[in-house]
C-alpha positions as CSV (number, residue, x, y, z in Angstrom):
1,X,-0.2,0.0,-0.2
2,X,3.0,2.5,1.0
3,X,4.6,1.5,-2.7
4,X,1.1,2.7,-4.5
5,X,1.2,5.9,-2.9
6,X,4.7,6.9,-3.7
7,X,6.3,8.6,-6.9
8,X,9.7,7.5,-7.4
9,X,12.6,10.4,-8.2
10,X,16.1,10.5,-8.3
11,X,18.7,12.8,-6.5
12,X,22.4,12.4,-5.9
13,X,24.1,12.8,-2.0
14,X,27.9,13.4,-1.9
15,X,28.1,11.8,-5.4
16,X,26.1,8.8,-4.9
17,X,22.7,8.0,-6.7
18,X,19.5,7.7,-4.6
19,X,16.3,6.9,-5.0
20,X,13.5,9.5,-3.1
21,X,10.0,9.1,-2.7
22,X,7.2,11.8,-2.9
23,X,3.8,11.3,-2.0
24,X,1.4,11.3,-4.8
25,X,-0.8,13.5,-2.6
26,X,1.6,16.2,-3.2
27,X,0.7,16.5,-6.8
28,X,-2.4,18.6,-8.3
29,X,-5.7,17.1,-8.8
30,X,-8.7,18.0,-10.9
31,X,-11.5,20.1,-9.2
32,X,-13.2,16.9,-8.0
33,X,-10.1,16.0,-6.1
34,X,-10.1,12.4,-7.1
35,X,-7.9,12.1,-10.1
36,X,-4.3,13.2,-10.6
37,X,-3.5,15.6,-13.4
38,X,-1.0,13.8,-15.7
39,X,2.0,15.3,-17.0
40,X,3.0,15.5,-20.5
41,X,6.1,13.5,-21.6
42,X,7.9,16.5,-21.8
43,X,7.1,18.2,-18.5
44,X,7.6,14.6,-17.1
45,X,11.3,14.2,-18.7
46,X,12.5,18.0,-18.1
47,X,11.3,17.7,-14.1
48,X,13.1,14.5,-14.0
49,X,16.3,16.0,-15.4
50,X,15.9,19.2,-13.5
51,X,15.5,17.2,-10.0
52,X,18.8,14.8,-10.8
53,X,22.3,15.6,-10.3
54,X,24.3,12.9,-13.0
55,X,27.0,11.5,-11.2
56,X,27.7,8.1,-13.0
57,X,26.4,5.9,-16.0
58,X,23.7,4.3,-13.6
59,X,22.5,7.6,-13.1
60,X,21.6,7.7,-16.7
61,X,20.5,4.0,-16.5
62,X,18.1,4.7,-13.7
63,X,16.4,7.9,-15.5
64,X,15.9,6.0,-19.2
65,X,14.4,2.8,-17.0
66,X,12.2,5.6,-15.5
67,X,10.9,7.3,-18.2
68,X,10.2,4.0,-20.2
69,X,8.5,2.6,-17.4
70,X,5.8,5.3,-17.3
71,X,2.6,3.9,-18.1
72,X,0.7,6.0,-21.0
73,X,3.9,7.7,-22.4
74,X,3.4,5.1,-25.5
75,X,5.3,8.0,-28.0
76,X,8.5,7.5,-26.0
77,X,10.1,3.8,-26.9
78,X,13.7,2.5,-26.9
79,X,14.0,3.7,-30.4
80,X,13.6,7.2,-29.8
81,X,14.4,7.9,-26.0
82,X,17.8,9.3,-26.8
83,X,16.5,11.9,-29.1
84,X,13.5,12.8,-27.0
85,X,16.2,12.9,-23.8
86,X,18.3,14.9,-25.6
87,X,15.6,17.6,-26.6
88,X,14.9,18.0,-23.3
89,X,18.4,18.8,-22.5
90,X,18.5,21.4,-25.1
91,X,15.4,22.9,-23.7
92,X,16.9,23.1,-20.1
93,X,20.1,24.4,-22.2
94,X,22.2,22.3,-19.8
95,X,25.4,21.5,-22.2
96,X,27.1,19.5,-19.5
97,X,23.9,16.9,-19.3
98,X,24.1,16.6,-23.0
99,X,28.0,15.9,-23.0
100,X,27.4,13.6,-20.1
101,X,24.6,11.8,-22.2
102,X,26.5,11.4,-25.2
103,X,29.6,10.0,-22.8
104,X,26.7,7.4,-21.5
105,X,25.8,6.1,-25.0
106,X,29.5,5.7,-25.8
107,X,30.1,3.8,-22.6
108,X,27.2,1.2,-23.4
109,X,28.1,1.0,-27.1
110,X,25.0,2.7,-28.8
111,X,25.6,5.2,-31.4
112,X,23.4,8.3,-31.3
113,X,21.2,9.0,-34.2
114,X,21.8,12.1,-36.5
115,X,19.1,13.8,-34.7
116,X,20.4,13.4,-31.1
117,X,23.9,14.6,-32.4
118,X,22.3,17.5,-34.2
119,X,20.3,18.7,-30.9
120,X,23.8,18.4,-29.2
121,X,25.7,20.3,-31.9
122,X,23.0,23.4,-31.6
123,X,23.3,23.3,-28.0
124,X,27.1,23.6,-28.2
125,X,26.8,26.3,-30.7
126,X,24.2,28.7,-28.8
127,X,26.4,28.1,-25.7
128,X,29.8,29.1,-27.4
129,X,29.0,31.3,-30.3
130,X,32.6,31.4,-31.6
131,X,34.7,29.0,-30.0
132,X,34.4,25.7,-28.3
133,X,36.7,24.6,-25.5
134,X,39.7,22.7,-26.2
135,X,38.5,19.9,-24.2
136,X,35.5,19.5,-26.2
137,X,37.1,20.4,-29.7
138,X,38.7,16.7,-30.8
139,X,35.3,14.9,-29.8
140,X,33.2,17.7,-31.9
141,X,35.7,17.2,-35.0
142,X,35.8,13.5,-34.9
143,X,32.2,13.2,-34.6
144,X,31.6,15.5,-37.5
145,X,33.9,13.7,-39.6
146,X,32.7,10.2,-38.8
147,X,29.0,11.5,-39.8
148,X,30.2,12.5,-43.3
149,X,32.5,9.3,-43.6
150,X,29.3,7.6,-42.7
151,X,26.7,9.1,-44.9
152,X,28.0,10.6,-47.8
153,X,24.6,12.2,-48.7
154,X,22.7,14.4,-45.7
155,X,20.0,16.5,-45.8
156,X,20.5,20.1,-45.1
157,X,19.3,20.2,-41.8
158,X,21.9,17.6,-40.6
159,X,24.7,19.6,-42.8
160,X,24.0,23.0,-41.1
161,X,24.4,21.3,-37.3
162,X,27.7,20.0,-38.4
163,X,28.8,23.5,-40.2
164,X,27.7,25.3,-36.8
165,X,29.7,22.8,-34.9
166,X,32.8,22.7,-37.0
167,X,32.8,26.9,-37.0
168,X,33.8,26.8,-33.4
169,X,37.1,24.4,-34.0
170,X,40.5,24.9,-35.6
171,X,38.9,23.0,-38.5
172,X,36.7,25.3,-39.3
173,X,37.9,25.7,-43.1
174,X,35.6,22.4,-43.3
175,X,32.8,24.3,-43.1
176,X,33.1,25.7,-47.0
177,X,32.7,22.1,-48.0
178,X,29.6,21.6,-46.1
179,X,28.4,25.0,-47.2
180,X,28.8,23.6,-50.8
181,X,27.0,20.4,-49.8
182,X,24.3,22.5,-48.4
183,X,23.9,24.4,-51.6
184,X,23.5,21.6,-53.7
185,X,20.0,21.0,-52.4
186,X,18.9,24.3,-50.9
187,X,20.1,27.9,-50.1
188,X,22.5,28.0,-47.3
189,X,20.6,30.0,-44.0
190,X,21.4,33.2,-42.3
191,X,22.6,31.4,-39.3
192,X,25.1,29.2,-41.5
193,X,26.5,32.3,-43.4
194,X,26.7,34.2,-39.9
195,X,28.7,31.5,-38.1
196,X,31.2,30.8,-40.8
197,X,31.8,34.5,-41.2
198,X,32.3,34.9,-37.5
199,X,35.0,31.9,-37.7
200,X,36.7,33.9,-40.2
201,X,36.8,37.0,-38.5
202,X,38.1,35.4,-35.4
203,X,40.4,33.5,-37.3
204,X,42.2,36.5,-39.0
205,X,40.5,36.0,-42.4
206,X,38.9,39.4,-42.6
207,X,38.4,39.7,-46.6
208,X,36.9,36.2,-46.5
209,X,34.5,36.8,-43.7
210,X,33.2,40.1,-45.5
211,X,32.8,38.2,-48.8
212,X,30.4,35.7,-47.1
213,X,28.5,38.6,-45.5
214,X,28.1,40.2,-48.8
215,X,27.1,36.9,-50.4
216,X,24.6,36.6,-47.5
217,X,22.8,40.1,-48.1
218,X,22.7,39.5,-51.9
219,X,20.8,36.3,-51.0
220,X,18.4,38.7,-48.8
221,X,19.9,37.3,-45.7
222,X,20.4,39.9,-42.7
223,X,23.3,38.2,-40.9
224,X,22.9,37.7,-37.2
225,X,24.9,40.0,-34.5
226,X,27.2,37.2,-34.0
227,X,29.2,37.6,-37.0
228,X,29.5,41.3,-36.0
229,X,30.5,40.9,-32.4
230,X,33.0,38.7,-33.7
231,X,34.7,41.2,-36.0
232,X,34.7,43.6,-33.2
233,X,36.3,41.1,-31.0
234,X,39.3,40.5,-33.5
235,X,39.8,44.3,-33.5
236,X,40.4,43.9,-29.7
237,X,44.4,42.9,-30.8
238,X,45.0,46.3,-32.5
239,X,47.5,48.6,-30.5
240,X,46.3,52.0,-31.8
241,X,42.9,53.5,-31.2
242,X,43.1,55.0,-34.7
243,X,43.4,51.3,-36.3
244,X,40.3,50.6,-33.8
245,X,38.2,53.6,-34.9
246,X,39.2,52.7,-38.9
247,X,38.0,48.9,-38.1
248,X,34.5,50.3,-36.7
249,X,34.1,52.7,-39.7
250,X,34.6,49.7,-42.0
251,X,31.6,47.9,-40.0
252,X,29.5,51.2,-40.7
253,X,30.2,51.0,-44.1
254,X,29.1,47.7,-44.4
255,X,25.6,48.6,-43.1
256,X,25.4,51.7,-45.3
257,X,26.2,49.6,-48.6
258,X,24.1,46.9,-47.6
259,X,21.4,49.2,-46.3
260,X,21.0,47.3,-43.1
261,X,20.1,48.1,-39.6
262,X,22.8,47.2,-36.6
263,X,21.5,44.4,-34.1
264,X,21.1,46.1,-30.7
265,X,23.8,43.7,-29.3
266,X,26.4,45.4,-31.4
267,X,25.7,48.7,-30.5
268,X,25.6,47.1,-26.7
269,X,29.3,46.4,-27.6
270,X,30.3,49.8,-29.2
271,X,29.1,51.5,-26.4
272,X,30.1,49.5,-23.3
273,X,33.2,47.8,-24.3
274,X,34.8,50.0,-27.1
275,X,33.1,53.4,-25.3
276,X,32.5,54.5,-29.0
277,X,29.0,56.7,-29.3
278,X,26.0,56.2,-27.6
279,X,22.1,55.1,-28.4
280,X,20.0,57.8,-29.4
281,X,16.7,58.8,-30.9
282,X,16.2,60.3,-34.4
283,X,13.2,62.5,-34.4
284,X,10.6,62.7,-37.2
285,X,12.3,65.9,-38.6
286,X,15.6,63.6,-39.0
287,X,17.2,65.6,-36.0
288,X,19.5,63.0,-33.7
289,X,18.6,63.9,-30.2
290,X,22.4,63.5,-29.1
291,X,24.2,65.5,-31.4
292,X,21.5,67.6,-33.1
293,X,22.9,66.8,-36.5
294,X,20.2,66.5,-39.5
295,X,20.2,63.1,-41.0
296,X,20.1,63.1,-45.1
297,X,17.2,62.3,-47.1
298,X,19.0,60.3,-49.8
299,X,16.6,60.2,-52.9
300,X,17.0,57.8,-55.4
301,X,18.8,58.6,-58.6
302,X,17.2,58.8,-62.0
303,X,19.4,55.6,-62.8
304,X,18.3,54.0,-59.8
305,X,14.5,54.6,-60.3
306,X,14.8,53.6,-63.9
307,X,16.3,50.4,-62.7
308,X,13.4,49.7,-60.1
309,X,10.6,50.5,-62.9
310,X,11.8,48.2,-65.4
311,X,12.4,45.5,-62.7
312,X,9.2,46.0,-61.2
313,X,7.2,46.2,-64.4
314,X,9.0,42.8,-65.8
315,X,8.9,40.8,-62.5
316,X,5.9,41.8,-60.7
317,X,3.7,43.1,-63.4
318,X,4.0,40.8,-66.5
319,X,5.7,37.9,-64.2
320,X,3.3,37.5,-61.4
321,X,0.4,39.9,-60.9
322,X,-1.6,41.6,-63.4
323,X,-1.2,39.5,-66.4
324,X,-1.7,36.4,-64.3
325,X,-4.8,37.5,-62.3
326,X,-6.8,39.7,-64.5
327,X,-8.8,38.9,-67.0
328,X,-7.9,39.8,-70.6
329,X,-10.7,42.1,-71.2
330,X,-9.5,44.0,-67.9
331,X,-5.8,44.1,-68.8
332,X,-6.6,45.2,-72.4
333,X,-8.5,48.2,-71.0
334,X,-5.8,48.9,-68.4
335,X,-3.3,48.8,-71.1
336,X,-5.2,51.7,-72.9
337,X,-5.5,53.3,-69.9
338,X,-1.8,53.6,-69.3
339,X,-1.0,54.4,-72.8
340,X,-3.1,57.7,-72.7
341,X,-2.2,58.3,-69.0
342,X,-0.7,61.7,-68.0
343,X,1.8,62.1,-64.8
344,X,0.1,62.4,-62.0
345,X,1.4,64.1,-58.7
346,X,-0.9,61.7,-56.4
347,X,-1.8,58.0,-56.5
348,X,-4.6,57.3,-54.5
349,X,-5.7,53.8,-53.4
350,X,-9.5,54.5,-53.5
351,X,-10.7,51.5,-51.2
352,X,-8.3,51.5,-48.8
353,X,-8.3,55.4,-48.1
354,X,-12.6,54.8,-48.3
355,X,-12.2,51.8,-45.7
356,X,-10.0,53.8,-43.3
357,X,-13.0,54.5,-41.0
358,X,-13.9,50.7,-41.3
359,X,-15.6,48.6,-43.9
360,X,-19.0,48.3,-42.4
361,X,-19.4,52.0,-42.9
362,X,-22.3,53.4,-45.1
363,X,-21.7,54.1,-48.9
364,X,-22.3,57.6,-48.2
365,X,-19.3,57.9,-45.4
366,X,-17.1,55.6,-47.4
367,X,-17.4,57.9,-50.4
368,X,-17.3,60.9,-48.6
369,X,-13.8,59.9,-46.7
370,X,-12.3,59.3,-50.2
371,X,-13.8,62.8,-51.5
372,X,-12.2,64.5,-48.6
373,X,-8.7,63.2,-49.5
374,X,-9.4,63.9,-53.1
375,X,-9.9,67.5,-52.1
376,X,-7.1,67.9,-49.6
377,X,-4.4,67.1,-52.7
378,X,-6.3,69.1,-55.1
379,X,-6.4,71.9,-53.1
380,X,-2.9,71.9,-52.9
381,X,-2.8,72.2,-56.7
382,X,-1.9,68.4,-57.2
383,X,-3.1,66.1,-60.0
384,X,-4.7,62.9,-58.9
385,X,-5.2,59.3,-59.8
386,X,-7.6,57.3,-58.0
387,X,-7.2,53.5,-58.3
388,X,-10.5,51.7,-57.2
389,X,-13.3,49.0,-57.9
390,X,-15.8,48.8,-60.4
391,X,-18.7,48.9,-57.5
392,X,-17.7,52.5,-56.3
393,X,-19.8,53.8,-59.2
394,X,-22.8,52.8,-57.1
395,X,-21.7,54.9,-54.4
396,X,-24.0,58.3,-53.5
397,X,-24.0,60.6,-56.8
398,X,-22.8,63.7,-54.6
399,X,-19.4,62.6,-53.7
400,X,-18.8,60.1,-56.9
401,X,-19.2,62.8,-59.2
402,X,-17.0,65.2,-57.1
403,X,-14.0,62.3,-57.2
404,X,-14.7,61.8,-61.1
405,X,-14.9,65.6,-61.9
406,X,-11.4,66.2,-60.0
407,X,-9.3,62.9,-60.4
408,X,-8.6,60.7,-63.2
409,X,-9.9,57.1,-62.2
410,X,-9.2,53.7,-63.3
411,X,-11.5,50.9,-61.9
412,X,-10.9,47.2,-61.8
413,X,-13.4,44.2,-61.5
414,X,-14.4,43.3,-57.8
415,X,-12.3,40.1,-58.2
416,X,-9.0,41.7,-59.3
417,X,-5.9,42.8,-57.3
418,X,-5.5,46.4,-57.4
419,X,-2.2,46.8,-55.5
420,X,-0.1,46.0,-58.8
421,X,-2.3,48.6,-60.9
422,X,-1.5,51.2,-58.0
423,X,2.2,50.5,-57.9
424,X,2.5,50.5,-61.7
425,X,0.7,54.0,-62.3
426,X,2.9,55.3,-59.4
427,X,6.0,54.1,-60.8
428,X,5.1,55.2,-64.4
429,X,4.1,58.7,-63.1
430,X,7.6,59.3,-62.1
431,X,10.0,59.2,-58.8
432,X,8.6,62.3,-57.4
433,X,4.8,60.9,-57.3
434,X,3.0,60.4,-53.9
435,X,1.4,57.2,-53.5
436,X,-1.3,57.3,-50.6
437,X,-2.4,53.8,-49.0
438,X,-2.4,52.0,-45.7
439,X,-0.6,48.9,-47.2
440,X,2.9,48.5,-46.5
441,X,3.2,46.5,-50.0
442,X,5.7,43.9,-48.5
443,X,4.0,41.2,-50.9
444,X,5.0,42.8,-54.0
445,X,8.7,43.8,-52.8
446,X,9.1,39.9,-52.5
447,X,8.3,39.5,-55.9
448,X,11.1,41.5,-57.1
449,X,14.0,38.8,-57.7
450,X,17.2,41.1,-57.6
451,X,18.1,41.8,-53.9
452,X,19.2,45.5,-54.7
453,X,15.7,46.4,-56.5
454,X,14.3,45.0,-53.3
455,X,16.1,47.4,-51.6
456,X,15.6,50.3,-53.8
457,X,11.6,49.5,-53.8
458,X,11.8,49.7,-49.8
459,X,13.5,53.3,-50.2
460,X,11.2,54.5,-52.9
461,X,8.0,53.4,-50.9
462,X,9.5,54.9,-47.4
463,X,10.1,58.3,-49.5
464,X,7.1,58.8,-51.5
465,X,4.4,57.0,-49.4
466,X,1.8,59.1,-47.5
467,X,-0.4,57.1,-44.9
468,X,-3.9,58.4,-44.2
469,X,-4.5,58.8,-40.3
470,X,-8.0,59.9,-40.4
471,X,-10.5,62.5,-41.5
472,X,-12.4,64.6,-39.2
473,X,-16.1,65.6,-39.0
474,X,-15.2,68.9,-40.9
475,X,-13.7,66.8,-43.6
476,X,-9.8,67.8,-43.0
477,X,-7.4,65.1,-44.0
478,X,-4.5,64.2,-41.4
479,X,-1.5,62.1,-43.1
480,X,1.5,60.5,-41.6
481,X,4.1,61.7,-44.5
482,X,7.0,60.2,-45.1
483,X,10.1,61.2,-42.5
484,X,12.6,63.7,-43.7
485,X,15.3,61.2,-43.4
486,X,16.4,57.9,-44.5
487,X,16.6,55.0,-42.3
488,X,20.1,54.2,-43.7
489,X,23.6,54.2,-41.9
490,X,25.3,57.4,-43.0
491,X,28.1,59.8,-42.2
492,X,27.9,63.4,-42.0
493,X,30.8,65.5,-40.7
494,X,32.7,62.5,-39.6
495,X,29.7,61.5,-37.4
496,X,28.3,58.3,-37.8
497,X,24.5,57.8,-37.5
498,X,23.5,53.7,-37.6
499,X,20.0,52.4,-36.9
500,X,19.7,49.7,-34.8
501,X,17.0,47.0,-34.3
502,X,15.7,46.8,-30.5
503,X,15.8,43.3,-28.9
504,X,12.4,43.2,-27.2
505,X,10.5,46.5,-29.0
506,X,9.1,46.3,-32.5
507,X,10.2,48.6,-34.8
508,X,7.8,51.1,-36.4
509,X,7.3,50.2,-40.2
510,X,7.0,54.1,-41.0
511,X,9.7,55.6,-39.0
512,X,12.9,54.1,-37.5
513,X,13.8,56.0,-34.4
514,X,16.1,53.9,-32.9
515,X,19.9,54.9,-33.8
516,X,23.6,55.0,-32.6
517,X,25.4,58.2,-32.9
518,X,29.1,58.1,-33.0
519,X,29.5,61.7,-31.8
520,X,31.5,62.2,-28.7
521,X,29.4,65.4,-27.8
């Protein structure tokens, strides 16, 4: 009877493995206080490992026996228990337990499967980032080489795990062969590029590291902060402050050329370790709160805009959206409209603006909303083009007539996507045309195949998009205009400003506030 009321657990006392007991009455019960609340297998294993201090191999024998002996946990078998235990160890972030368990498996002549070893490699990388301990290196290299000998063909996930582990060792250059194997079946991940670049920096192969980071950016990947931190770590050996400053500027130039934001952990290292600059807020006007410098508004050049136009028309309009998703009659009508279309100062997303007060509002309110926005720009002497849907013609005559008399209009079928039409007309009108929509247009950016053109598209939209905030009861429209500066790393008067990404705060899509300022003021 006593045994039926006891739950078995383990702990160590002075290095010896001991059984402990706990009454089942100590565990939670349901509201009727009659049935025990059963924990999931994962919760049970994690709880067991948390309460265990592993000393000898016998400890792992007992733990495995306890887990396999739990009735009801039919998903855990002798075939998968090693992977399940290692997954729980990873969740606990206990690298010491992972090493101990691998040693245990080796002692009982059990070869861990690829998933188990892969989890260990990931945990090792997460805990060391740039270099593993000398005591671990031989084992890591041996494991990686053994896997590659035994399995000539591996799937990309396993290859990435091997790359991460090797990047922490003196055999880091083997990662290039692993990277080539990954590329045979898929694109190498951001993590792979970052880990290999980090290793190159730490082993004084700087040119190779920058080439890897540029390749990652060309494939639309934003390298992790680990790579940049390794670069900063490599600068610590520089004797002269002047050399360190030049190195830091090289990092800033990379952010500028790649048009990337800096991870906050890198900014923290610059401020705390290198005593360079500080975090700041850039106001909507573009002025830095720290040094008061006004950031530049870098407009697209004529050549850049032409490149964006041509690529967008080819890849998005012809390749993906309008030709594919519009019926031939509508496409023909649009082509005729475009061929005779004059340039406009403003292109309005008609329905998007109308529905800014809510999609369930009456047609009178919807149409008045759009008419008031048209009026706002007309009063400023702007020529306006409205893109909308055919059903808008049924809106109340007073508002619709005003829109027709004061703006050019193109209406698509109700089943069509009107975003491509909107972007096409805005781009065709010229690089100074304002586009007014509350849509962030992310999807169309990703249809552009060239990474540079995606950057140009983001810059163009950031500079030209007006976001309708509200139209008040008096009919006055209020907008969030584009900020008067570009969210790009830039240098002015010897002072660098670099946008950084806060770790725990969502960045405002329309206005980037968090920056690093290198000024000593």
